[in-house]
C-alpha positions in Angstrom: -18.0 7.1 12.2 -15.0 9.2 12.8 -11.3 8.2 13.0 -10.4 8.7 16.6 -6.9 10.2 17.2 -6.2 7.6 19.9 -7.1 4.7 17.6 -4.9 6.2 14.8 -1.9 6.6 17.2 -2.2 3.0 18.5 -2.2 1.7 14.9 0.8 3.9 13.9 2.6 2.7 17.1 1.9 -0.9 16.2 3.2 -0.5 12.6 6.3 1.3 13.9 7.0 -1.5 16.3 6.4 -4.2 13.7 8.8 -2.7 11.2 11.5 -1.5 13.7 11.5 -4.4 16.2 10.1 -7.4 14.3 11.2 -6.8 10.7 12.6 -10.0 9.2 14.0 -8.1 6.1 15.8 -5.4 8.1 15.7 -3.2 5.1 15.6 0.5 4.6 14.4 2.4 1.6 16.3 4.9 -0.5 19.6 3.2 -0.2 19.4 2.7 3.5 18.6 6.3 4.5 14.9 6.0 5.3 13.3 3.4 7.6 10.9 1.0 5.9 8.1 2.2 8.2 7.8 5.4 6.1 6.4 3.3 3.2 3.2 2.1 4.9 2.7 5.5 6.5 3.0 7.2 3.1 0.5 4.8 1.6 -2.0 5.1 4.5 -1.9 8.9 4.6 -2.1 9.4 0.9 -5.3 7.3 0.8 -6.8 8.8 3.9 -6.4 12.3 2.5 -8.1 11.6 -0.8 -11.6 13.0 -0.1 -12.9 11.9 -3.5 -12.8 8.3 -2.2 -15.8 7.3 0.0 -15.0 7.8 3.6 -15.7 4.3 4.7 -13.2 2.9 2.1 -10.6 5.4 3.3 -11.3 4.5 7.0 -10.7 0.7 6.5 -8.2 1.2 3.7 -5.8 3.3 5.6 -5.7 0.7 8.3 -5.0 -2.1 5.8 -2.3 0.0 4.2 -0.6 0.6 7.5 -0.6 -3.1 8.1 -0.1 -4.4 4.5 3.5 -5.4 4.8 3.3 -6.8 8.4 2.6 -10.4 7.3 5.2 -10.4 4.5 8.1 -8.5 6.2 7.8 -9.1 9.9 7.5 -12.0 12.3 4.3 -10.5 13.8 0.7 -11.5 13.2 -2.1 -9.0 12.9 -3.4 -8.3 16.4 -6.8 -9.8 17.3 -8.3 -6.4 18.0 -8.0 -5.3 14.4 -11.4 -5.6 12.6 -12.0 -8.7 10.5 -12.7 -6.5 7.5 -9.2 -4.9 7.7 -7.5 -8.3 8.3 -9.3 -9.6 5.2 -7.9 -6.7 3.1 -4.4 -7.2 4.5 -4.6 -11.0 3.7 -5.9 -10.3 0.2 -3.0 -7.8 -0.4 -0.4 -10.3 0.9 1.5 -12.3 -1.7 4.0 -15.2 -1.6 5.8 -14.3 -4.9 6.1 -11.6 -7.5 4.0 -13.7 -9.9 1.3 -13.9 -7.3 1.6 -10.1 -6.8 0.9 -9.5 -10.4 -2.2 -11.6 -10.5 -4.9 -9.0 -9.9 -7.8 -10.6 -11.6 -10.6 -11.4 -9.2 -9.3 -8.9 -6.6 -11.9 -6.5 -5.2 -12.0 -2.9 -6.3 -10.8 -1.7 -2.9 -7.9 -4.1 -2.9 -6.9 -2.8 -6.4 -7.1 0.7 -5.0 -4.9 -0.2 -2.0 -2.4 -2.1 -4.3 -2.2 0.9 -6.6 -1.4 3.1 -3.6 1.3 0.7 -2.5 2.9 0.3 -6.0 2.8 4.1 -6.7 4.5 4.7 -3.4 7.5 2.5 -4.5 7.6 4.1 -7.9 7.4 7.6 -6.2 10.4 7.0 -4.0 12.1 5.0 -6.7 12.9 2.0 -4.5 12.0 -0.7 -7.1 15.2 -2.6 -7.8 17.0 -1.4 -11.0 16.3 -4.6 -12.9 14.8 -3.4 -16.2 12.4 -6.5 -16.5 11.1 -6.0 -12.9 10.6 -2.3 -13.5 8.7 -2.9 -16.8 6.5 -5.5 -15.0 6.0 -3.0 -12.1 4.9 -0.3 -14.5 2.6 -2.6 -16.3 1.0 -3.7 -13.0 0.4 -0.1 -12.1 -1.1 0.6 -15.5 -3.6 -2.3 -15.1 -4.4 -1.3 -11.5 -4.8 2.3 -12.6 -7.2 1.4 -15.4 -9.5 -0.5 -13.0 -9.3 2.0 -10.2 -10.2 4.9 -12.6 -13.2 3.0 -14.1 -14.5 2.2 -10.6 -13.6 5.3 -8.6 -13.4 8.0 -11.3 -11.1 11.0 -11.1 -9.9 10.6 -7.6 -6.7 12.3 -6.5 -4.8 8.9 -6.4 -5.6 8.5 -10.1 -4.2 11.9 -10.8 -1.1 11.2 -8.7 -0.5 7.8 -10.3 -0.7 9.2 -13.8 1.7 12.0 -12.9 4.2 9.6 -11.4 3.9 7.2 -14.3 4.5 10.1 -16.8 7.5 11.2 -14.8 9.2 7.8 -14.4 11.5 6.7 -17.2 11.3 2.9 -16.9 
């Protein structure tokens, strides 16, 4: 199964609308200079371009990453035409608190892969708030996700990227 350009555009348009017109946080990244919608786009495109990950996981994973903050940060629901599989991934990635976010035991391998992509994106653009405790916890979460993802998926590009970002981030 291929990814149809029309389907991709519709999903990107939906995510743009969700974060620009329905965002309940009204936040921007990088000290207010970059719209939040860049974050799910970066996550989705990074995963989608890693050809070392099986295509089917990239196909459903990029959709979940595009939508992963919709339930937390907007007043929108996931549209009914999104596949149940993608909705389930979005729901499994959604958390009510930071403590809940850090609890990755029992999460599926693909959710850990998606969460690693999400967390690395925030470390990459350095938008994690400057609280040293939060940053230490963030880094520890990435390290745990990375260990699991590397065991399950092997030497995928995301693993290489995550290691490089961790090594280059002084938290």
